[in-house]
C-alpha positions as CSV (number, residue, x, y, z in Angstrom):
1,M,-0.4,-0.2,0.0
2,V,1.4,3.2,-0.5
3,N,1.8,4.7,2.9
4,S,1.0,8.2,2.5
5,Y,-2.7,7.6,1.2
6,R,-2.9,4.2,4.2
7,Q,-2.3,6.6,6.6
8,K,-5.2,9.4,5.5
9,F,-6.7,5.6,5.5
10,V,-6.7,4.9,8.6
11,L,-7.3,9.0,10.1
12,H,-10.9,9.1,8.2
13,A,-12.2,5.2,9.0
14,N,-11.4,6.1,12.9
15,I,-13.4,9.9,12.9
16,C,-16.3,7.6,10.7
17,V,-16.6,5.1,13.5
18,V,-15.8,7.8,16.0
19,C,-19.0,9.9,15.0
20,L,-20.8,6.7,14.2
21,A,-20.9,6.0,17.8
22,C,-21.1,9.3,18.8
23,A,-24.8,9.3,16.7
24,V,-25.9,5.7,17.7
25,A,-25.1,7.1,21.7
26,S,-27.0,10.4,20.9
27,M,-30.1,8.5,20.7
28,F,-30.0,6.6,23.6
29,L,-30.7,10.1,25.8
30,P,-33.7,11.4,26.7
31,E,-35.0,13.5,23.4
32,N,-35.3,16.9,25.3
33,Q,-31.2,16.5,26.0
34,L,-30.2,16.8,22.2
35,T,-31.4,18.9,19.5
36,L,-30.9,17.7,15.8
37,S,-27.9,20.2,15.2
38,F,-26.0,18.0,17.9
39,R,-26.5,15.0,16.3
40,L,-26.0,16.2,12.9
41,L,-22.3,17.7,14.6
42,F,-21.4,13.5,14.5
43,L,-23.8,12.2,11.3
44,I,-22.1,14.8,9.4
45,P,-18.4,14.0,9.5
46,M,-19.5,9.4,9.8
47,L,-21.0,10.7,6.0
48,I,-18.3,12.3,4.8
49,T,-15.3,10.8,5.8
50,Y,-18.0,7.8,5.2
51,F,-17.2,8.3,1.7
52,T,-13.3,9.7,2.0
53,A,-11.7,6.2,4.3
54,P,-12.3,3.8,1.2
55,W,-11.2,6.7,-1.5
56,F,-8.0,6.3,0.0
57,Y,-8.0,2.9,0.8
58,L,-8.2,2.5,-3.1
59,A,-5.9,5.1,-3.7
60,A,-3.2,2.9,-1.5
61,K,-4.2,-0.2,-3.4
62,N,-3.3,1.6,-6.6
63,R,-7.5,0.9,-7.7
64,S,-9.5,2.8,-9.6
65,K,-12.1,4.8,-8.1
66,A,-15.2,3.1,-9.7
67,W,-14.8,0.7,-6.7
68,M,-16.6,3.5,-4.8
69,L,-20.0,1.9,-6.3
70,L,-19.4,-0.7,-4.3
71,L,-20.8,1.5,-1.0
72,L,-24.3,1.2,-2.4
73,L,-24.1,-2.6,-1.5
74,N,-23.0,-1.3,2.3
75,V,-21.3,-4.1,4.6
76,V,-21.4,-6.4,1.7
77,G,-19.6,-3.6,-0.3
78,L,-17.2,-3.1,2.3
79,A,-16.5,-6.6,2.7
80,I,-15.1,-6.6,-2.1
81,L,-13.3,-3.4,-1.3
82,I,-11.3,-4.7,1.7
83,A,-10.5,-8.2,0.0
84,L,-9.1,-6.0,-2.9
85,K,-5.2,-7.7,-4.0
86,D,-2.8,-4.4,-3.5
87,R,-1.8,-3.8,-6.6
88,S,0.6,-0.8,-5.7
89,N,4.0,-2.4,-6.0
90,I,3.4,-3.9,-9.3
91,V,6.3,-2.5,-11.2
92,G,5.3,-0.7,-14.2
93,E,1.6,1.1,-13.1
94,A,1.1,4.3,-12.1
């Protein structure tokens, strides 16, 4: 994997997981304690990083960004993305 893209992928994936955990935790609090804007504070970054983390992951594996369409399959698509072979160390491709 290309190291610079790998580092960006790890950062975005961690942000996505933390925002998802906070958004889920906020659903269990009473409605009057949280406003919609507070919940959006977690959901918007999670949605952004849901798409940027796989983008950097594909870049690190030297794969086409067309593989991003698999995100429409949700968990199945993520599993397929994870199973892709790493082509970053193949000589002659750029």
